[in-house]
N, C-alpha and C positions, 0 to 999 in steps of 0.2 A: 582397485581402480588406479592405484598409483598415487604419487604425491600430488597434493592440491597446490596449484600455483595461482597467483592472482596478478591481474593487470589493473592497477588503480589509477584513477584520475584521468581517464581517457576522455578527451573532448568529443561530445556528440553534436554540439551545435553552438552557435554564437548569437548573442542578442544584445542590443543596446537597451537602455532603460525604457520600459513601456513600448517596446517593439517586439514583434513576433519573431521566434527563433529562425535562423537560417541554418539548415542542416549541413554538417560537415560532409565533404566528398567521400564516396565509398573507398575503403582501403583496397589496395591491390593484393598485398600478401605480407605475411610475417616472415621475414627472411632470417632474422637473428634473434633467437629467444633471449639470449643474454642481454642484448641491448634493450629489449622490451621490458625485461625485469628491472633493469637499472632505471630506465626512463619512466616506468609506471609503477614505482614502488611505494608511492605515498598517495593518500586520498586527496582529491581536489577539495576546494573550499566549499562549505555550505553557504546557502544564501544568508545574507544578513537577516537577523531575527532578534527579538527582544533580549535573549540571553547574551548576545554580542555586546550589549550595553549595560545590562542589569544583572547582578549576581543572583542566580537562581537559588543558591544555597540559603540566601537571606529572605527569600520569599516563601511564606508558608504554603501558598497555593502551588508553587513550583517545586518545593523541596523534595516531595516524595519521588517524582519522576527523575529529578536530578540525581538523587541517591541511587535510584534503581538503574537508570540507563546511561548516566553521563559522568558520575563522580569519578575523578581521577583521569578523565580524558582531556586531551587538548584539541581544540577545534580552531580552524581558520575560517574566515568569512569574507565573502566577496559577492558583488552583483554578477561577476563573471564566474558562475557556479555550475555551468552545464557540463558536468563530467559524470562518467559512469565507471563502474568497477566490475570486472569480469573474473569469475572464479572457475577454473577448469582443471584438467589433469592431462598429463602427457599420455599419448597412446604408446603401444608396445615398442614402436620404433623411435620413440623420443620426440615425436612431432606433435603438432596441434591440429592442423587441418587434415581432412580426410575422414574424420569421424562425423557421426551424426547422432549426437546425444540430445535428449530432450532438454529444453531450456526453461528455467524458472526465473522470471523477472519480478523483483519486489519493489513496491512503491511504499515508502515510509509515510506514516501519519504525522499528526501534530496540528490538527485544526486548520491546515493550510497556512499556518503562521510560524510554525517551529518545526524542528527536526532535521536530521541529516542521515546520510547512508552509512556513516561510520560510528553510529552509537553502539554500545556494548553488545546488545543481543544480535546484531545483524552480521554475524559470521556464518555464511552458508556452506562452510567446509563439509558438513555432514551430508548436504545435498549432493555435492560433488562426489564424495565417497560412495554415495548410493547410485551413481551413474548419471548424474545430471550436470549441466552447466548452469551457473547462477550469475545473475546480473543485479546490481543495486545502482541507484543513481540519485543525484541531487537535482532539484528544480527550484524555480523562483517562488518565494513565499510572501505572505502578507501584502503590504502595499506595493512591493516590486512585482509580485506575481498575480495580483487580482484587483488592482485599482481599476476603476471605471470612470471615464470622463467623456463628455460629448466631443471635446476637442480631439481626443484619441480616436473616437469613432469616425470623425470626419477625416482624420489623417489616414487610417488604415481600412476604413469600411466597417469596422466593428471594434469593440473595446472589451477589456477584461480577459480572464482566462489565460493570461500569459504563462502561468505555471502549468496549466493543463496542456497547452500547446508545446511546452517544453517536454512534458511526458510523452506526447505524441511523437515529437522529434526523436526522443530516445528510442521508442519502439521502432521507428523507421530505420534508425542507425543499426539497431540490433538485427532487424530483418535483412539488411544489406551486408552485414559484416560478421555475424556470429558464427558462420560456418568456418571462418578462419581460426576460431578458437575451439573448434570441436563441437559446436552446437548445431542443431537442426532448425533452420529458420521456418520450417513448416510444422514445427511442434513446440510452440511457445506457450507456457502457462503464465498468466499475469496474476500476481498475488498482491493484495494491498491490505493494509491494516489501518483502521480508524479512517482518517481523511483519505488515506491511500485506497481503502476499500470503496469509499465514495467515488474516487476517481475511476476505479475499475468499473463501477456501476455505470458511470457516464459513458465509458468506452464500450461496454457491452451494448449500450443503446445507440451508439453513434455510428453512422455509415462510414465515417472517415477511417475507422480502425479495422474494417473488414479485412481479414487475411493477415493482420499484424500479430494476432495471438489467437489461440485455439482452445484454451481452457482458462477458467478464472477461479480464483480463491479469494473470498471476502471475509476478513477477520475483524471483529470488534468495530462494526460500523457500516456494514454493507446493507444492501436492500434498497427498496424504493418506497418512500412514504413522504408525508408532509415534513417529516423531520429532516430530510435531506434534499427536498425538492429545490432546485435553483430558482432564483428570482430573475426577472428581466434585468438586463444590465442597467437600464435607466433608473431602476429602483435604488441603485447604489450611488447615483450621482450626488445626492444630497450629502451623504456621509463623506464622500471623497472631496466635495467642495469645502466642507467643514475642516477637513484635514489640511487643505491648502491654506485656509484662513489661520489655522493653528501654526502653520509653517511660515506665515507672513509673506506669502507669495500671491500674485494675482494672475500670472500667465503660466501656461504649460512650459514655456522656455525657462522661466525662473524656477519652476518646480524641478525640471530636469537638471538644473545646475547645482541644486543643493547636495550636500554630502549625505551619505546614508544616516549618519547620526542626527542630522538636522531634520530628517523625515521621521525616523523611528521614535525619537523621544516624544515629539508631539503626538505621534500616532498612539503610543502607549498611554499618554495622558488622555487623549480623546476617547480611546476605547474604555478607559477606566470610568468615564463619566457618561457613557452611552449605554442605554439599556439594551440588553440582548446583543451585545457587540461581537459575541464569540465567533460567528460565522458570517459576518457582514462581508468581509473580504474573502470570498470563496467563489467557486464556479458559478457562473451566471448564464442565463439564456442569451446566447449571442447569435442565434439562428444559423450557426454554421456547425461548430462541434457539438453544441447543445441546442437543439431546435425547439424544444418545448418541455414542459414539466414531465410529460410522458409517464405519469403514474400508472396508466392502464395498459402500457405496452406489453407487460409480461402476461396479461390476460389475453391480449389479442395476438400474441406471438410476434410483435413488431420489434424484434431485437436480434442480435447476432446469436444464432442457435449453436451454442457450445456447452459442454459440460461445466457445471459450476459447483464448487464447494462453498458453503456459507454458514457462519455460525456466530455465537455470542458467548460471553462469559457470565457466570452466575452472579457476580457482583459488578456487572458492567455499569456504565454511566447512567443510562436510563434503561434498566434491564428489561422492563416490560415492553418498551418500544423496540429494542433490539430483538427480543424474542419474537414479537409479532412480525417484524420485518422478515426474519428468517423463515418463520412458519408460513406466512402468506406468500413469500417468494417461492418456497417449495411447492405449495399448493397450486399456485398459478402455473408453474412449469409443468407439474404433474397433470393438471387439467388440460393444458394445451397438448401435451404429449398424448393423452388419452383420446382427445377428440380429433386430433389431426394425424395420429399414427406416425409421429416424428421418428427420425432415425434414433437408434439406440444411444448415439453419442449425445443427444440432447437430454441431459439428466441433471437434477439438482440433488446434492448430498448435503444434509443438514447436520451440524454438530453443536454440542453444548459443552463448553469447557468449564468444569466445576471443581477441578483440583484445588484444594485450599492450600495456597503456597505457605511453606514454613517461613518463620522469621517474624511474623506479625499476625494481626487478626483481620487483615484486609480481605482475605479470601481470594477468589479468582477475579481480581480487579480488572479494569479496562486495559486490554493489551497484555495481560499477564501471560497469555498463551504464547507470546512471541518467544520466550525462552525455550519453550518446548518444541515449537515448530522448527526453530533453527538448531536446536540441540546445543545451545551455547551456555548451558547451565553453569559451567565452570568459570564463566566470566562474571557471574553475579555474586554479590556479597552474601546471599542467603545460603544456609547450610542445607542444600537439597539432599534428599534421601535416595536410597536405591530405587524406590518405587517411582520417584520423579524421573530418574534416568531411564527406567524401563518404559514409563509412559511417553517420554520424549522420543525414545527409539521407535515406539509403535506409531506415534503421530508422524514422524519423518517417513516411515514406511508407507503410510497412507498417502502422504503428500507426494512422494516421489513415484509411487505406483500410479497415482492420478496423472502426474506429468507424463509418465511413460505410456499409459494405456487408456486414459480417460476414465478409469474405474479405480477408486482407491483400494479396492480389495484384491485386484488382480495385478500381479507383477508380470513383466515381460518374459520372465522365465519362471519355471516351476519353483514355488516357495518351498524351502526346506522346513520352515517353521510355520506353525498354524497362525492364522490371523482371524480376528472376529470380522465376519462379513458386514460391510457397511452398505446397507440397502439404500437405494435412491428414494426420493419422495414419491416417485411413481410406483415403486415396488412395495414400499412400506409407508403409506400415507400417515403423516403426523408424527413419525418417529425420528428421533435424533440419535446420532452417535454420541454417547457420553464419554468424555475424557475426565475421569474422576479419581478420587482417592483409591478407588477399587479397580482402576484400570479402564479398559475400553468395553463398552457394551451398548447395544441398541435398545432404546426404550422411548416412551413418550415423555413429554415435559408438561407439567401442569403449571400454568402461570400463577394460579392462586397459591399453590403449595410453594412455588419458588419464591414469591414475594413474602409469604408468611415466614418462611425459613430465614430469609434475609433480615426481616424485621426482628425476629427472635434473637438472631446473632448480634444485632445492634442494640439489643436491650430495650426495644420500643414496645 
């Protein structure tokens, strides 16, 4: 495919504090590649988040993911964080436009409060080498991305979900501009991990995103259940009012004048003494981008009908919940396809990542599969083995095949190497593709056996 080149820190929208994003104008053309490489050679800032003010390495709850994804990295932070990164390759003539390669857009996770597009796993060069264009981006987080107040609702007509509208603005920018970078705006796969997968779920269900992406991948946190169902915006008012009190402000104007540190330190304090505060500041029902809880929409077919890959890890956060989300998701899609005779492109492909990562006894922990999906194993401190690299190679083949053809088992050209067929939930009800210590294979997953194995490993 040629050399991978990147364009980092491209602005896709602008937004003032607690205002909805204004999209950047459509680009005309890339005229000078050298200028673009010079101007877009560094990542844009991440949104302010707790780690901008508190050392993660000293926090036992954060130290694991700090060592895994961020140790040794330098990050910058700003409220002005609406930037994206494009990874592509030159065509045979040394240019960018004129090509029509499938596009994979990745939304990072982090409970809607942390994360950035330039953490160590998120190098999509392997996707580009497999014939795709890749995009990663930052969006607003925590109190800057998901605060809800009645004053803000009066001001804009609705409140909350600022970070979700940032993501929507990024998808619109990609639709308008990705062809300049060799991408096909009519063949976009949206992939999300953890909170990013929850965002993808909301977009699958939202009428505002129709035509902006055409396939979806949900990793470590996708699906529809009470675990991820959004609350009405006004359910969050009380918490956000408490935050204003912690910040010693009475009005929205005073709140907007505070520095990021003057908001974040009280927010960290308030979250620490609030029960179940983990996802309080997250997507809410605003009756626009999220119109209702919609837990039954996959049963009734009231969603964007696109192919979907969805899975979980064997030592995920709440493994039984994530298993059930994936299983029921696949069953609902399969049932709808069976009863309505939907197009072949409407399929769900389920996976179970259970490779026990070397280096500790944590197993296949929440989001461990990222190293394998991206093929960025060499950026990790762990001493991965040949079978890890082979597994990653196969997972990348499935992902890029899916992006190209809507079927993870079928490449756009004849495969020279054999590949284990990944059946959809319609063709193989109840079966998952296992990504395991023994490679890739299709089989059923027993929730009882899965939990008992995990408890045995933990010595319970």
